[in-house]
N, C-alpha and C positions, 0 to 999 in steps of 0.2 A: 721567660717568654713562652707563649703558648704555641701550639702547632701552626696556627694560621700566621702568627707573627714570624715564626721561623721560616715558613715557606715563602712569605712575602719578602723577607730579607734576602733569601736566596734568589728570588726573582730580581731584586735590585742588582745583585752581583751578576746574574746572568745577563741582564739588560745592558750593563756596562760592557761586558764581554762582547755581546752582539753588536754594539756600536763599533767596537774595535775590529771585529770580524768583517763588518761592512767596509771599513777603511782599507782592510787588506785586499778586498776584491777591487775596490776603486783604484788602489795603488797598482794592482796587476794590470788593470785596463790602461791607466795613464802612463805608467813607467815601463810597461812591457817586460817586467821582471818579477820573478816570484821567489820568495824565501820558503823553501821546502821546510826548513827548520821551524819557521814561524807557524806554518800551516800544521806541522806535526804537533807542535805545542798546543795549538788551538784545538785540534782533534782530541788530544789528551785531556784538555780542560773540559771539553764537551762530554767525553765519556766518563770521566771521573767525577766531575762536579755536577754538571747539568743533568746527566743521565743517572749515574750510579747513586750519587748523593741525593739529588733533588727529585727527579722523576720516580725513582724507586721508592723514595720515602712517601711520595704521594700515592703511588700504586699499592704499596704494601701496608700503609697505615690509613691515610685519610680515605682514599677511594674504596678500599676494602671495607672500611667501617660504613661508608655511605651505601655500598651495595648490600651489606648485611641487613639494612633496614627494609629491604625489598620494595623500596619506593620506586615507582616507575620513572619519575622524572630523574632521580639520581641514576638509575640504570642507563637511561638514554644519555644523560650528560657525561657520565663516566665512560661507558662502553662504546658509545657511538660518537663521542666527541674527544674527550681528553686522551684516552688511550690510543685512539686512532692517530691523533696528532703526535703523541709521543713516538709511536711507531714510524710515522712519516718523517719525523726529525731524525730518527735512527737511520732510515733509508737514505736521506740526504747526506748524512755523515759517511755512510758506507760508500755511496757513489762518489763522494768527494775524495775519500781515501783511495779508491780505485783509480780515479782520474789523476791524482797526484803521483801515484806509483807509475802509471803509464807515461805521464809527462816526463818523469825523471829519465825514463828509457828513451823516449822519443818526443821531444817538445814540439807539439803541433798546435796550430791555432784551434783546431777542434777540441783538443784536450784542455787548452786554456779556457775555452768557452765552457766546457764541462765543469771546470774548477770554479769559475765565476758563477755559473748557473746554480750549482749546488750550494755554494756559499750563500748566495743571495736568497735562494729558496729557504735555507735554514734561517737566515736573518728575518725574512718576512714572516715565516711561520711562527717563529718564537715570539716575535713582537705581538702578533695577534693572539697567540696562545696564552702568553702571560697576562694580557689584558682580560681575556675571557676568564681565566682562573681567578684573577684578583677581583673582577667585577661580578662574576656569576657563580663559578664553582665553589669558591671558598665561602662567600656569604650564604649560599644555599646549604653547604655543609654545616655551617655554624647554626643555622635555623633548624636543620633536620636532625642533627645528632643531639642526644641527651647530654646533660651536663656531666654525667658520670663517664660517658664514652669519651667526651672531649678531654676530661681530666686524664683518662687512661692514655689517650693519644698524645697529650702534652708530655707525659712522662716518657712514653716510647720515643717521641720525636727528640727529646733532650738526650736520650741515650743511643739514638740511632747511629750506628757505625762508630761507636767509641771503642 
């Protein structure tokens, strides 16, 4: 598999998670109960798989290579688009974690709202973000980068975090 196939496959896995994450927020609204354990596992998945495995692979391999071309469009796409969205996703997870901790100490409607809001903010952001990367960022990278650079990225992606 090449780097683009690997990243798209990871997107498929993240998309499946995002659908389940949305159901968790709906369940909280409908059933008025929350599983802290489920949310803790969800945050762990986000941090380990979506962020550390996937987003860092993009940032350290693909986006870095795109930026090294000094292409203005790549710079705008990466620095003013994809990286901003990665950081926004991290913020939503951080806010969610804080709301969960506070909710455990004192379960209020306001904190429940914060949990649902940050969960759904993450869900909506990731759905749009994945679509943009699949339809715009990756195809642009495939056109922009030389065959040699892509081959090097393919090898690095295969060995990333092994």
